[in-house]
All heavy atoms as TSV, in Angstrom:
chain	resi	resn	atom	element	x	y	z
A	1	MET	N	N	45.716	8.731	-123.930
A	1	MET	CA	C	44.549	7.944	-123.582
A	1	MET	C	C	44.652	6.577	-124.226
A	1	MET	O	O	44.931	6.460	-125.409
A	1	MET	CB	C	43.282	8.621	-124.072
A	1	MET	CG	C	42.920	9.867	-123.364
A	1	MET	SD	S	41.293	10.383	-123.931
A	1	MET	CE	C	40.833	11.331	-122.543
A	2	GLY	N	N	44.375	5.582	-123.445
A	2	GLY	CA	C	44.383	4.215	-123.956
A	2	GLY	C	C	43.000	3.812	-124.426
A	2	GLY	O	O	41.985	4.368	-124.018
A	3	PHE	N	N	42.961	2.856	-125.283
A	3	PHE	CA	C	41.701	2.354	-125.812
A	3	PHE	C	C	41.360	1.059	-125.101
A	3	PHE	O	O	42.117	0.105	-125.153
A	3	PHE	CB	C	41.818	2.131	-127.321
A	3	PHE	CG	C	40.557	1.569	-127.931
A	3	PHE	CD1	C	39.466	2.368	-128.164
A	3	PHE	CD2	C	40.472	0.226	-128.238
A	3	PHE	CE1	C	38.313	1.857	-128.719
A	3	PHE	CE2	C	39.320	-0.305	-128.796
A	3	PHE	CZ	C	38.247	0.518	-129.030
A	4	VAL	N	N	40.245	1.054	-124.417
A	4	VAL	CA	C	39.763	-0.149	-123.754
A	4	VAL	C	C	38.486	-0.561	-124.462
A	4	VAL	O	O	37.506	0.180	-124.481
A	4	VAL	CB	C	39.488	0.102	-122.258
A	4	VAL	CG1	C	38.947	-1.141	-121.598
A	4	VAL	CG2	C	40.744	0.587	-121.573
A	5	GLY	N	N	38.506	-1.737	-125.063
A	5	GLY	CA	C	37.347	-2.194	-125.807
A	5	GLY	C	C	36.793	-3.485	-125.258
A	5	GLY	O	O	37.380	-4.125	-124.393
A	6	VAL	N	N	35.663	-3.855	-125.768
A	6	VAL	CA	C	35.027	-5.114	-125.410
A	6	VAL	C	C	35.631	-6.205	-126.300
A	6	VAL	O	O	35.722	-6.028	-127.515
A	6	VAL	CB	C	33.503	-5.021	-125.626
A	6	VAL	CG1	C	32.829	-6.346	-125.374
A	6	VAL	CG2	C	32.916	-3.939	-124.756
A	7	PRO	N	N	36.046	-7.300	-125.723
A	7	PRO	CA	C	36.578	-8.370	-126.573
A	7	PRO	C	C	35.480	-8.941	-127.464
A	7	PRO	O	O	34.348	-9.122	-127.037
A	7	PRO	CB	C	37.071	-9.406	-125.576
A	7	PRO	CG	C	36.307	-9.135	-124.336
A	7	PRO	CD	C	36.026	-7.664	-124.323
A	8	ILE	N	N	35.821	-9.199	-128.689
A	8	ILE	CA	C	34.863	-9.782	-129.625
A	8	ILE	C	C	35.293	-11.221	-129.900
A	8	ILE	O	O	36.415	-11.462	-130.336
A	8	ILE	CB	C	34.786	-8.980	-130.928
A	8	ILE	CG1	C	34.254	-7.584	-130.625
A	8	ILE	CG2	C	33.921	-9.685	-131.951
A	8	ILE	CD1	C	34.094	-6.694	-131.822
A	9	CYS	N	N	34.417	-12.138	-129.607
A	9	CYS	CA	C	34.689	-13.557	-129.806
A	9	CYS	C	C	33.946	-14.027	-131.052
A	9	CYS	O	O	32.769	-13.736	-131.229
A	9	CYS	CB	C	34.228	-14.363	-128.608
A	9	CYS	SG	S	34.957	-13.824	-127.054
A	10	VAL	N	N	34.618	-14.769	-131.884
A	10	VAL	CA	C	34.022	-15.298	-133.108
A	10	VAL	C	C	34.139	-16.823	-133.078
A	10	VAL	O	O	35.195	-17.359	-132.789
A	10	VAL	CB	C	34.732	-14.746	-134.367
A	10	VAL	CG1	C	34.133	-15.354	-135.617
A	10	VAL	CG2	C	34.657	-13.239	-134.403
A	11	GLN	N	N	33.042	-17.476	-133.368
A	11	GLN	CA	C	33.008	-18.935	-133.383
A	11	GLN	C	C	32.502	-19.368	-134.750
A	11	GLN	O	O	31.337	-19.184	-135.078
A	11	GLN	CB	C	32.094	-19.436	-132.270
A	11	GLN	CG	C	32.039	-20.918	-132.135
A	11	GLN	CD	C	31.080	-21.332	-131.031
A	11	GLN	OE1	O	30.078	-20.677	-130.786
A	11	GLN	NE2	N	31.404	-22.403	-130.364
A	12	CYS	N	N	33.381	-19.913	-135.581
A	12	CYS	CA	C	33.000	-20.330	-136.930
A	12	CYS	C	C	32.941	-21.846	-137.031
A	12	CYS	O	O	33.571	-22.554	-136.268
A	12	CYS	CB	C	33.998	-19.794	-137.953
A	12	CYS	SG	S	33.910	-18.008	-138.137
A	13	GLY	N	N	32.155	-22.334	-137.982
A	13	GLY	CA	C	32.068	-23.761	-138.235
A	13	GLY	C	C	30.930	-24.453	-137.522
A	13	GLY	O	O	30.909	-25.672	-137.424
A	14	ASN	N	N	29.970	-23.711	-137.011
A	14	ASN	CA	C	28.835	-24.359	-136.364
A	14	ASN	C	C	27.639	-24.379	-137.308
A	14	ASN	O	O	27.633	-23.717	-138.330
A	14	ASN	CB	C	28.488	-23.655	-135.046
A	14	ASN	CG	C	28.148	-22.203	-135.241
A	14	ASN	OD1	O	27.835	-21.782	-136.333
A	14	ASN	ND2	N	28.206	-21.438	-134.190
A	15	ALA	N	N	26.641	-25.133	-136.974
A	15	ALA	CA	C	25.484	-25.285	-137.851
A	15	ALA	C	C	24.232	-24.638	-137.276
A	15	ALA	O	O	23.131	-24.945	-137.696
A	15	ALA	CB	C	25.229	-26.761	-138.095
A	16	SER	N	N	24.379	-23.717	-136.327
A	16	SER	CA	C	23.198	-23.138	-135.694
A	16	SER	C	C	22.585	-21.984	-136.486
A	16	SER	O	O	21.494	-21.549	-136.168
A	16	SER	CB	C	23.545	-22.668	-134.280
A	16	SER	OG	O	24.468	-21.606	-134.328
A	17	ASN	N	N	23.298	-21.467	-137.496
A	17	ASN	CA	C	22.722	-20.427	-138.336
A	17	ASN	C	C	23.258	-20.564	-139.760
A	17	ASN	O	O	24.247	-21.251	-139.992
A	17	ASN	CB	C	22.981	-19.032	-137.766
A	17	ASN	CG	C	24.444	-18.683	-137.694
A	17	ASN	OD1	O	25.295	-19.363	-138.242
A	17	ASN	ND2	N	24.758	-17.612	-136.983
A	18	PRO	N	N	22.625	-19.919	-140.748
A	18	PRO	CA	C	23.054	-20.081	-142.139
A	18	PRO	C	C	24.458	-19.542	-142.422
A	18	PRO	O	O	25.144	-20.032	-143.310
A	18	PRO	CB	C	22.018	-19.287	-142.944
A	18	PRO	CG	C	20.871	-19.091	-142.041
A	18	PRO	CD	C	21.395	-19.159	-140.648
A	19	CYS	N	N	24.908	-18.549	-141.686
A	19	CYS	CA	C	26.239	-17.972	-141.925
A	19	CYS	C	C	27.362	-18.870	-141.414
A	19	CYS	O	O	28.511	-18.681	-141.777
A	19	CYS	CB	C	26.351	-16.613	-141.246
A	19	CYS	SG	S	25.186	-15.401	-141.866
A	20	ARG	N	N	27.040	-19.790	-140.540
A	20	ARG	CA	C	27.984	-20.709	-139.923
A	20	ARG	C	C	29.026	-20.015	-139.046
A	20	ARG	O	O	30.059	-20.581	-138.740
A	20	ARG	CB	C	28.672	-21.585	-140.954
A	20	ARG	CG	C	27.709	-22.430	-141.760
A	20	ARG	CD	C	28.323	-23.766	-142.086
A	20	ARG	NE	N	27.416	-24.543	-142.911
A	20	ARG	CZ	C	26.562	-25.427	-142.421
A	20	ARG	NH1	N	26.504	-25.638	-141.150
A	20	ARG	NH2	N	25.785	-26.103	-143.236
A	21	CYS	N	N	28.770	-18.770	-138.657
A	21	CYS	CA	C	29.642	-18.052	-137.722
A	21	CYS	C	C	28.772	-17.374	-136.663
A	21	CYS	O	O	27.691	-16.881	-136.959
A	21	CYS	CB	C	30.468	-16.983	-138.445
A	21	CYS	SG	S	31.844	-17.657	-139.356
A	22	LYS	N	N	29.269	-17.356	-135.440
A	22	LYS	CA	C	28.575	-16.701	-134.348
A	22	LYS	C	C	29.496	-15.629	-133.777
A	22	LYS	O	O	30.675	-15.877	-133.563
A	22	LYS	CB	C	28.231	-17.700	-133.249
A	22	LYS	CG	C	27.181	-18.718	-133.639
A	22	LYS	CD	C	27.007	-19.794	-132.602
A	22	LYS	CE	C	26.357	-19.285	-131.360
A	22	LYS	NZ	N	26.026	-20.351	-130.412
A	23	VAL	N	N	28.950	-14.442	-133.516
A	23	VAL	CA	C	29.728	-13.365	-132.924
A	23	VAL	C	C	29.069	-12.887	-131.634
A	23	VAL	O	O	29.728	-12.741	-130.608
A	23	VAL	CB	C	29.881	-12.183	-133.908
A	23	VAL	CG1	C	30.615	-11.030	-133.265
A	23	VAL	CG2	C	30.607	-12.625	-135.161
A	24	VAL	N	N	27.774	-12.649	-131.659
A	24	VAL	CA	C	27.065	-12.084	-130.513
A	24	VAL	C	C	27.020	-13.068	-129.345
A	24	VAL	O	O	27.310	-12.699	-128.202
A	24	VAL	CB	C	25.640	-11.653	-130.920
A	24	VAL	CG1	C	24.863	-11.118	-129.729
A	24	VAL	CG2	C	25.701	-10.598	-132.014
A	25	GLY	N	N	26.669	-14.310	-129.610
A	25	GLY	CA	C	26.553	-15.309	-128.542
A	25	GLY	C	C	27.856	-15.531	-127.795
A	25	GLY	O	O	27.894	-15.434	-126.556
A	26	PRO	N	N	28.960	-15.828	-128.474
A	26	PRO	CA	C	30.223	-16.022	-127.760
A	26	PRO	C	C	30.718	-14.772	-127.029
A	26	PRO	O	O	31.303	-14.867	-125.953
A	26	PRO	CB	C	31.203	-16.422	-128.860
A	26	PRO	CG	C	30.366	-17.031	-129.902
A	26	PRO	CD	C	29.085	-16.257	-129.864
A	27	THR	N	N	30.465	-13.594	-127.599
A	27	THR	CA	C	30.904	-12.363	-126.933
A	27	THR	C	C	30.117	-12.133	-125.654
A	27	THR	O	O	30.700	-11.840	-124.600
A	27	THR	CB	C	30.752	-11.158	-127.884
A	27	THR	OG1	O	31.530	-11.414	-129.057
A	27	THR	CG2	C	31.233	-9.886	-127.233
A	28	LEU	N	N	28.798	-12.280	-125.720
A	28	LEU	CA	C	27.991	-12.146	-124.500
A	28	LEU	C	C	28.286	-13.269	-123.513
A	28	LEU	O	O	28.256	-13.064	-122.303
A	28	LEU	CB	C	26.507	-12.110	-124.851
A	28	LEU	CG	C	26.027	-10.852	-125.560
A	28	LEU	CD1	C	24.550	-10.968	-125.893
A	28	LEU	CD2	C	26.285	-9.621	-124.733
A	29	GLY	N	N	28.574	-14.458	-124.033
A	29	GLY	CA	C	28.965	-15.568	-123.163
A	29	GLY	C	C	30.240	-15.272	-122.407
A	29	GLY	O	O	30.359	-15.574	-121.207
A	30	PHE	N	N	31.220	-14.664	-123.079
A	30	PHE	CA	C	32.463	-14.303	-122.406
A	30	PHE	C	C	32.230	-13.249	-121.337
A	30	PHE	O	O	32.787	-13.333	-120.241
A	30	PHE	CB	C	33.497	-13.785	-123.413
A	30	PHE	CG	C	34.742	-13.290	-122.752
A	30	PHE	CD1	C	35.672	-14.185	-122.256
A	30	PHE	CD2	C	34.971	-11.939	-122.600
A	30	PHE	CE1	C	36.815	-13.737	-121.624
A	30	PHE	CE2	C	36.106	-11.479	-121.973
A	30	PHE	CZ	C	37.037	-12.377	-121.478
A	31	LEU	N	N	31.399	-12.243	-121.634
A	31	LEU	CA	C	31.113	-11.206	-120.638
A	31	LEU	C	C	30.378	-11.770	-119.427
A	31	LEU	O	O	30.667	-11.402	-118.283
A	31	LEU	CB	C	30.323	-10.071	-121.282
A	31	LEU	CG	C	31.066	-9.281	-122.362
A	31	LEU	CD1	C	30.140	-8.279	-123.021
A	31	LEU	CD2	C	32.292	-8.605	-121.790
A	32	ALA	N	N	29.431	-12.686	-119.663
A	32	ALA	CA	C	28.732	-13.337	-118.552
A	32	ALA	C	C	29.682	-14.217	-117.758
A	32	ALA	O	O	29.618	-14.265	-116.520
A	32	ALA	CB	C	27.558	-14.156	-119.084
A	33	PHE	N	N	30.593	-14.917	-118.461
A	33	PHE	CA	C	31.609	-15.738	-117.801
A	33	PHE	C	C	32.476	-14.880	-116.896
A	33	PHE	O	O	32.732	-15.237	-115.741
A	33	PHE	CB	C	32.473	-16.438	-118.852
A	33	PHE	CG	C	33.738	-17.024	-118.313
A	33	PHE	CD1	C	33.731	-18.258	-117.688
A	33	PHE	CD2	C	34.941	-16.340	-118.416
A	33	PHE	CE1	C	34.892	-18.808	-117.188
A	33	PHE	CE2	C	36.109	-16.872	-117.919
A	33	PHE	CZ	C	36.094	-18.118	-117.302
A	34	ALA	N	N	32.932	-13.736	-117.391
A	34	ALA	CA	C	33.804	-12.866	-116.601
A	34	ALA	C	C	33.077	-12.311	-115.379
A	34	ALA	O	O	33.649	-12.262	-114.280
A	34	ALA	CB	C	34.326	-11.729	-117.473
A	35	ALA	N	N	31.818	-11.913	-115.546
A	35	ALA	CA	C	31.054	-11.384	-114.415
A	35	ALA	C	C	30.825	-12.458	-113.349
A	35	ALA	O	O	30.952	-12.199	-112.145
A	35	ALA	CB	C	29.725	-10.830	-114.902
A	36	ALA	N	N	30.504	-13.668	-113.782
A	36	ALA	CA	C	30.284	-14.754	-112.821
A	36	ALA	C	C	31.587	-15.167	-112.149
A	36	ALA	O	O	31.606	-15.471	-110.955
A	36	ALA	CB	C	29.659	-15.957	-113.517
A	37	ALA	N	N	32.685	-15.155	-112.901
A	37	ALA	CA	C	33.968	-15.562	-112.341
A	37	ALA	C	C	34.442	-14.591	-111.267
A	37	ALA	O	O	35.054	-15.014	-110.274
A	37	ALA	CB	C	35.009	-15.668	-113.444
A	38	ILE	N	N	34.169	-13.308	-111.431
A	38	ILE	CA	C	34.563	-12.316	-110.421
A	38	ILE	C	C	33.922	-12.629	-109.079
A	38	ILE	O	O	34.533	-12.441	-108.030
A	38	ILE	CB	C	34.196	-10.894	-110.903
A	38	ILE	CG1	C	35.120	-10.490	-112.050
A	38	ILE	CG2	C	34.263	-9.884	-109.780
A	38	ILE	CD1	C	34.729	-9.212	-112.737
A	39	VAL	N	N	32.710	-13.137	-109.102
A	39	VAL	CA	C	32.002	-13.459	-107.862
A	39	VAL	C	C	32.320	-14.877	-107.384
A	39	VAL	O	O	32.604	-15.098	-106.201
A	39	VAL	CB	C	30.478	-13.312	-108.061
A	39	VAL	CG1	C	29.709	-13.764	-106.844
A	39	VAL	CG2	C	30.139	-11.871	-108.417
A	40	GLU	N	N	32.307	-15.842	-108.297
A	40	GLU	CA	C	32.356	-17.244	-107.890
A	40	GLU	C	C	33.756	-17.757	-107.568
A	40	GLU	O	O	33.893	-18.672	-106.757
A	40	GLU	CB	C	31.713	-18.119	-108.960
A	40	GLU	CG	C	30.216	-17.883	-109.054
A	40	GLU	CD	C	29.541	-18.777	-110.048
A	40	GLU	OE1	O	30.159	-19.743	-110.522
A	40	GLU	OE2	O	28.376	-18.500	-110.357
A	41	TRP	N	N	34.801	-17.229	-108.192
A	41	TRP	CA	C	36.136	-17.747	-107.911
A	41	TRP	C	C	36.609	-17.462	-106.486
A	41	TRP	O	O	37.144	-18.358	-105.835
A	41	TRP	CB	C	37.137	-17.258	-108.936
A	41	TRP	CG	C	37.001	-17.958	-110.258
A	41	TRP	CD1	C	36.242	-19.071	-110.536
A	41	TRP	CD2	C	37.620	-17.596	-111.479
A	41	TRP	NE1	N	36.365	-19.410	-111.860
A	41	TRP	CE2	C	37.199	-18.526	-112.460
A	41	TRP	CE3	C	38.480	-16.575	-111.850
A	41	TRP	CZ2	C	37.629	-18.461	-113.771
A	41	TRP	CZ3	C	38.905	-16.515	-113.164
A	41	TRP	CH2	C	38.484	-17.455	-114.104
A	42	PRO	N	N	36.419	-16.241	-105.936
A	42	PRO	CA	C	36.805	-16.051	-104.520
A	42	PRO	C	C	35.966	-16.897	-103.560
A	42	PRO	O	O	36.491	-17.438	-102.580
A	42	PRO	CB	C	36.581	-14.563	-104.279
A	42	PRO	CG	C	36.618	-13.933	-105.614
A	42	PRO	CD	C	36.092	-14.958	-106.564
A	43	VAL	N	N	34.685	-17.022	-103.861
A	43	VAL	CA	C	33.822	-17.859	-103.010
A	43	VAL	C	C	34.267	-19.319	-103.097
A	43	VAL	O	O	34.371	-20.010	-102.082
A	43	VAL	CB	C	32.339	-17.710	-103.420
A	43	VAL	CG1	C	31.468	-18.714	-102.690
A	43	VAL	CG2	C	31.868	-16.295	-103.166
A	44	GLY	N	N	34.557	-19.784	-104.309
A	44	GLY	CA	C	35.022	-21.159	-104.483
A	44	GLY	C	C	36.347	-21.411	-103.792
A	44	GLY	O	O	36.576	-22.482	-103.241
A	45	ALA	N	N	37.239	-20.426	-103.811
A	45	ALA	CA	C	38.528	-20.581	-103.130
A	45	ALA	C	C	38.337	-20.688	-101.620
A	45	ALA	O	O	39.022	-21.474	-100.954
A	45	ALA	CB	C	39.445	-19.415	-103.465
A	46	LEU	N	N	37.408	-19.922	-101.089
A	46	LEU	CA	C	37.130	-20.002	-99.648
A	46	LEU	C	C	36.504	-21.340	-99.287
A	46	LEU	O	O	36.890	-21.963	-98.294
A	46	LEU	CB	C	36.206	-18.856	-99.233
A	46	LEU	CG	C	35.869	-18.775	-97.751
A	46	LEU	CD1	C	37.124	-18.468	-96.943
A	46	LEU	CD2	C	34.817	-17.714	-97.517
A	47	VAL	N	N	35.575	-21.813	-100.090
A	47	VAL	CA	C	34.925	-23.101	-99.831
A	47	VAL	C	C	35.914	-24.244	-100.020
A	47	VAL	O	O	35.864	-25.247	-99.306
A	47	VAL	CB	C	33.683	-23.268	-100.739
A	47	VAL	CG1	C	33.112	-24.674	-100.658
A	47	VAL	CG2	C	32.626	-22.243	-100.377
A	48	TYR	N	N	36.856	-24.095	-100.967
A	48	TYR	CA	C	37.846	-25.139	-101.257
A	48	TYR	C	C	38.682	-25.489	-100.026
A	48	TYR	O	O	39.083	-26.639	-99.863
A	48	TYR	CB	C	38.763	-24.684	-102.394
A	48	TYR	CG	C	39.789	-25.713	-102.788
A	48	TYR	CD1	C	39.436	-26.769	-103.615
A	48	TYR	CD2	C	41.099	-25.635	-102.335
A	48	TYR	CE1	C	40.367	-27.716	-103.986
A	48	TYR	CE2	C	42.040	-26.578	-102.693
A	48	TYR	CZ	C	41.672	-27.615	-103.521
A	48	TYR	OH	O	42.594	-28.567	-103.876
A	49	VAL	N	N	38.914	-24.515	-99.159
A	49	VAL	CA	C	39.697	-24.771	-97.950
A	49	VAL	C	C	39.029	-25.849	-97.099
A	49	VAL	O	O	39.715	-26.681	-96.496
A	49	VAL	CB	C	39.872	-23.460	-97.144
A	49	VAL	CG1	C	40.514	-23.718	-95.797
A	49	VAL	CG2	C	40.662	-22.449	-97.945
A	50	PHE	N	N	37.709	-25.863	-97.055
A	50	PHE	CA	C	36.986	-26.798	-96.197
A	50	PHE	C	C	36.437	-28.011	-96.951
A	50	PHE	O	O	36.416	-29.112	-96.408
A	50	PHE	CB	C	35.829	-26.066	-95.497
A	50	PHE	CG	C	36.300	-24.879	-94.708
A	50	PHE	CD1	C	36.089	-23.596	-95.170
A	50	PHE	CD2	C	36.972	-25.050	-93.510
A	50	PHE	CE1	C	36.527	-22.500	-94.448
A	50	PHE	CE2	C	37.419	-23.974	-92.783
A	50	PHE	CZ	C	37.193	-22.694	-93.252
A	51	ARG	N	N	35.960	-27.808	-98.170
A	51	ARG	CA	C	35.370	-28.887	-98.964
A	51	ARG	C	C	35.925	-28.806	-100.373
A	51	ARG	O	O	35.453	-28.022	-101.190
A	51	ARG	CB	C	33.840	-28.755	-99.008
A	51	ARG	CG	C	33.177	-28.607	-97.664
A	51	ARG	CD	C	32.357	-29.744	-97.168
A	51	ARG	NE	N	31.896	-30.696	-98.113
A	51	ARG	CZ	C	30.630	-31.001	-98.301
A	51	ARG	NH1	N	29.702	-30.386	-97.635
A	51	ARG	NH2	N	30.308	-31.950	-99.150
A	52	HIS	N	N	36.929	-29.632	-100.668
A	52	HIS	CA	C	37.653	-29.551	-101.931
A	52	HIS	C	C	36.754	-29.730	-103.162
A	52	HIS	O	O	36.807	-28.929	-104.097
A	52	HIS	CB	C	38.780	-30.583	-101.980
A	52	HIS	CG	C	39.840	-30.345	-100.962
A	52	HIS	ND1	N	40.533	-29.172	-100.873
A	52	HIS	CD2	C	40.315	-31.142	-99.979
A	52	HIS	CE1	C	41.403	-29.250	-99.885
A	52	HIS	NE2	N	41.289	-30.440	-99.314
A	53	SER	N	N	35.954	-30.764	-103.179
A	53	SER	CA	C	35.149	-31.036	-104.384
A	53	SER	C	C	34.099	-29.949	-104.610
A	53	SER	O	O	33.856	-29.543	-105.748
A	53	SER	CB	C	34.485	-32.405	-104.290
A	53	SER	OG	O	33.594	-32.444	-103.193
A	54	LYS	N	N	33.491	-29.465	-103.556
A	54	LYS	CA	C	32.484	-28.403	-103.696
A	54	LYS	C	C	33.135	-27.110	-104.172
A	54	LYS	O	O	32.593	-26.410	-105.028
A	54	LYS	CB	C	31.789	-28.173	-102.359
A	54	LYS	CG	C	30.718	-27.134	-102.410
A	54	LYS	CD	C	29.401	-27.769	-102.178
A	54	LYS	CE	C	28.339	-26.706	-102.113
A	54	LYS	NZ	N	27.141	-27.167	-102.728
A	55	GLY	N	N	34.321	-26.781	-103.657
A	55	GLY	CA	C	35.027	-25.584	-104.086
A	55	GLY	C	C	35.416	-25.652	-105.550
A	55	GLY	O	O	35.317	-24.664	-106.278
A	56	ARG	N	N	35.867	-26.817	-106.001
A	56	ARG	CA	C	36.208	-26.979	-107.420
A	56	ARG	C	C	34.990	-26.819	-108.301
A	56	ARG	O	O	35.059	-26.247	-109.388
A	56	ARG	CB	C	36.828	-28.345	-107.664
A	56	ARG	CG	C	38.227	-28.448	-107.184
A	56	ARG	CD	C	38.803	-29.787	-107.518
A	56	ARG	NE	N	40.138	-29.894	-106.953
A	56	ARG	CZ	C	40.862	-30.973	-107.016
A	56	ARG	NH1	N	40.396	-32.058	-107.605
A	56	ARG	NH2	N	42.062	-30.997	-106.482
A	57	ARG	N	N	33.856	-27.360	-107.859
A	57	ARG	CA	C	32.625	-27.232	-108.629
A	57	ARG	C	C	32.179	-25.774	-108.733
A	57	ARG	O	O	31.744	-25.323	-109.794
A	57	ARG	CB	C	31.519	-28.058	-107.974
A	57	ARG	CG	C	30.643	-28.730	-108.957
A	57	ARG	CD	C	29.690	-29.702	-108.333
A	57	ARG	NE	N	30.081	-30.069	-106.972
A	57	ARG	CZ	C	29.244	-30.380	-105.998
A	57	ARG	NH1	N	27.958	-30.391	-106.251
A	57	ARG	NH2	N	29.652	-30.705	-104.802
A	58	ILE	N	N	32.310	-25.020	-107.638
A	58	ILE	CA	C	31.935	-23.604	-107.651
A	58	ILE	C	C	32.850	-22.819	-108.584
A	58	ILE	O	O	32.397	-21.988	-109.365
A	58	ILE	CB	C	31.976	-23.015	-106.223
A	58	ILE	CG1	C	30.853	-23.611	-105.376
A	58	ILE	CG2	C	31.853	-21.497	-106.254
A	58	ILE	CD1	C	30.934	-23.256	-103.903
A	59	MET	N	N	34.155	-23.088	-108.526
A	59	MET	CA	C	35.093	-22.355	-109.376
A	59	MET	C	C	34.946	-22.726	-110.853
A	59	MET	O	O	35.229	-21.927	-111.727
A	59	MET	CB	C	36.526	-22.586	-108.912
A	59	MET	CG	C	36.829	-21.859	-107.619
A	59	MET	SD	S	38.566	-21.839	-107.183
A	59	MET	CE	C	38.802	-23.493	-106.588
A	60	GLY	N	N	34.481	-23.919	-111.148
A	60	GLY	CA	C	34.286	-24.340	-112.530
A	60	GLY	C	C	32.939	-23.965	-113.108
A	60	GLY	O	O	32.720	-24.105	-114.315
A	61	HIS	N	N	32.026	-23.499	-112.287
A	61	HIS	CA	C	30.673	-23.173	-112.723
A	61	HIS	C	C	30.629	-22.170	-113.873
A	61	HIS	O	O	29.877	-22.378	-114.840
A	61	HIS	CB	C	29.849	-22.679	-111.533
A	61	HIS	CG	C	28.416	-22.435	-111.849
A	61	HIS	ND1	N	27.918	-21.173	-112.067
A	61	HIS	CD2	C	27.378	-23.293	-112.007
A	61	HIS	CE1	C	26.634	-21.258	-112.325
A	61	HIS	NE2	N	26.279	-22.526	-112.296
A	62	PRO	N	N	31.393	-21.077	-113.851
A	62	PRO	CA	C	31.324	-20.151	-114.988
A	62	PRO	C	C	31.720	-20.793	-116.321
A	62	PRO	O	O	31.122	-20.500	-117.356
A	62	PRO	CB	C	32.303	-19.039	-114.619
A	62	PRO	CG	C	32.387	-19.073	-113.146
A	62	PRO	CD	C	32.227	-20.517	-112.774
A	63	ALA	N	N	32.707	-21.674	-116.302
A	63	ALA	CA	C	33.186	-22.283	-117.550
A	63	ALA	C	C	32.314	-23.444	-118.009
A	63	ALA	O	O	32.168	-23.666	-119.210
A	63	ALA	CB	C	34.621	-22.765	-117.385
A	64	THR	N	N	31.731	-24.174	-117.082
A	64	THR	CA	C	30.964	-25.360	-117.461
A	64	THR	C	C	29.472	-25.103	-117.642
A	64	THR	O	O	28.816	-25.859	-118.360
A	64	THR	CB	C	31.135	-26.479	-116.419
A	64	THR	OG1	O	30.706	-26.006	-115.149
A	64	THR	CG2	C	32.581	-26.938	-116.350
A	65	VAL	N	N	28.942	-24.054	-117.020
A	65	VAL	CA	C	27.497	-23.803	-117.090
A	65	VAL	C	C	27.172	-22.446	-117.707
A	65	VAL	O	O	26.390	-22.370	-118.659
A	65	VAL	CB	C	26.853	-23.908	-115.684
A	65	VAL	CG1	C	25.378	-23.571	-115.732
A	65	VAL	CG2	C	27.065	-25.287	-115.104
A	66	ILE	N	N	27.742	-21.381	-117.192
A	66	ILE	CA	C	27.380	-20.025	-117.613
A	66	ILE	C	C	27.738	-19.776	-119.078
A	66	ILE	O	O	26.890	-19.416	-119.885
A	66	ILE	CB	C	28.074	-18.967	-116.730
A	66	ILE	CG1	C	27.709	-19.153	-115.264
A	66	ILE	CG2	C	27.758	-17.558	-117.219
A	66	ILE	CD1	C	26.359	-18.703	-114.869
A	67	TYR	N	N	29.005	-19.953	-119.438
A	67	TYR	CA	C	29.449	-19.663	-120.809
A	67	TYR	C	C	28.713	-20.502	-121.850
A	67	TYR	O	O	28.188	-19.944	-122.814
A	67	TYR	CB	C	30.962	-19.835	-120.934
A	67	TYR	CG	C	31.473	-19.577	-122.332
A	67	TYR	CD1	C	31.609	-18.281	-122.801
A	67	TYR	CD2	C	31.774	-20.619	-123.193
A	67	TYR	CE1	C	32.058	-18.029	-124.086
A	67	TYR	CE2	C	32.219	-20.379	-124.477
A	67	TYR	CZ	C	32.365	-19.077	-124.919
A	67	TYR	OH	O	32.793	-18.834	-126.190
A	68	PRO	N	N	28.631	-21.831	-121.699
A	68	PRO	CA	C	27.927	-22.602	-122.736
A	68	PRO	C	C	26.438	-22.267	-122.846
A	68	PRO	O	O	25.895	-22.226	-123.952
A	68	PRO	CB	C	28.110	-24.058	-122.321
A	68	PRO	CG	C	29.252	-24.063	-121.390
A	68	PRO	CD	C	29.267	-22.722	-120.735
A	69	SER	N	N	25.774	-22.021	-121.727
A	69	SER	CA	C	24.339	-21.744	-121.803
A	69	SER	C	C	24.058	-20.406	-122.484
A	69	SER	O	O	23.121	-20.297	-123.270
A	69	SER	CB	C	23.705	-21.797	-120.416
A	69	SER	OG	O	24.227	-20.784	-119.588
A	70	VAL	N	N	24.860	-19.382	-122.208
A	70	VAL	CA	C	24.651	-18.086	-122.856
A	70	VAL	C	C	25.028	-18.171	-124.329
A	70	VAL	O	O	24.322	-17.672	-125.199
A	70	VAL	CB	C	25.466	-16.980	-122.141
A	70	VAL	CG1	C	25.414	-15.679	-122.919
A	70	VAL	CG2	C	24.944	-16.761	-120.728
A	71	THR	N	N	26.153	-18.803	-124.642
A	71	THR	CA	C	26.606	-18.910	-126.032
A	71	THR	C	C	25.619	-19.692	-126.892
A	71	THR	O	O	25.325	-19.297	-128.016
A	71	THR	CB	C	27.983	-19.585	-126.081
A	71	THR	OG1	O	28.899	-18.793	-125.325
A	71	THR	CG2	C	28.495	-19.712	-127.489
A	72	ASN	N	N	25.089	-20.785	-126.373
A	72	ASN	CA	C	24.177	-21.620	-127.161
A	72	ASN	C	C	22.769	-21.049	-127.248
A	72	ASN	O	O	22.016	-21.429	-128.138
A	72	ASN	CB	C	24.125	-23.025	-126.582
A	72	ASN	CG	C	25.436	-23.739	-126.737
A	72	ASN	OD1	O	26.202	-23.460	-127.653
A	72	ASN	ND2	N	25.729	-24.648	-125.825
A	73	SER	N	N	22.394	-20.135	-126.351
A	73	SER	CA	C	21.044	-19.588	-126.394
A	73	SER	C	C	20.887	-18.500	-127.451
A	73	SER	O	O	19.778	-18.196	-127.855
A	73	SER	CB	C	20.653	-19.044	-125.031
A	73	SER	OG	O	21.460	-17.913	-124.709
A	74	ILE	N	N	22.003	-17.927	-127.915
A	74	ILE	CA	C	21.944	-16.873	-128.934
A	74	ILE	C	C	22.510	-17.440	-130.231
A	74	ILE	O	O	23.694	-17.726	-130.310
A	74	ILE	CB	C	22.723	-15.635	-128.481
A	74	ILE	CG1	C	22.145	-15.122	-127.147
A	74	ILE	CG2	C	22.680	-14.552	-129.546
A	74	ILE	CD1	C	22.942	-14.039	-126.504
A	75	PRO	N	N	21.707	-17.598	-131.264
A	75	PRO	CA	C	22.167	-18.288	-132.477
A	75	PRO	C	C	23.027	-17.439	-133.415
A	75	PRO	O	O	23.521	-17.954	-134.399
A	75	PRO	CB	C	20.877	-18.689	-133.165
A	75	PRO	CG	C	19.892	-17.684	-132.731
A	75	PRO	CD	C	20.275	-17.321	-131.324
A	76	ILE	N	N	23.194	-16.155	-133.169
A	76	ILE	CA	C	23.994	-15.331	-134.096
A	76	ILE	C	C	25.314	-14.926	-133.492
A	76	ILE	O	O	25.495	-14.882	-132.324
A	76	ILE	CB	C	23.236	-14.072	-134.569
A	76	ILE	CG1	C	22.800	-13.215	-133.384
A	76	ILE	CG2	C	22.096	-14.477	-135.438
A	76	ILE	CD1	C	22.225	-11.889	-133.777
């Protein structure tokens, strides 16, 4: 049996909490990024065939909007 775990992301050196490290926010941000990317990347690739700039914007949405908003909303 193989071990499949949840990736744990650690972000140190920020000033949003007294410990100066974040674990929960970046980890949930990565999971939200992965869930959004599963849906948005195929849609963006299909749109890219007809409208290049719109397709690029759709494919970049998880990295530019989803991940930062989830990571920054959780201070720990």
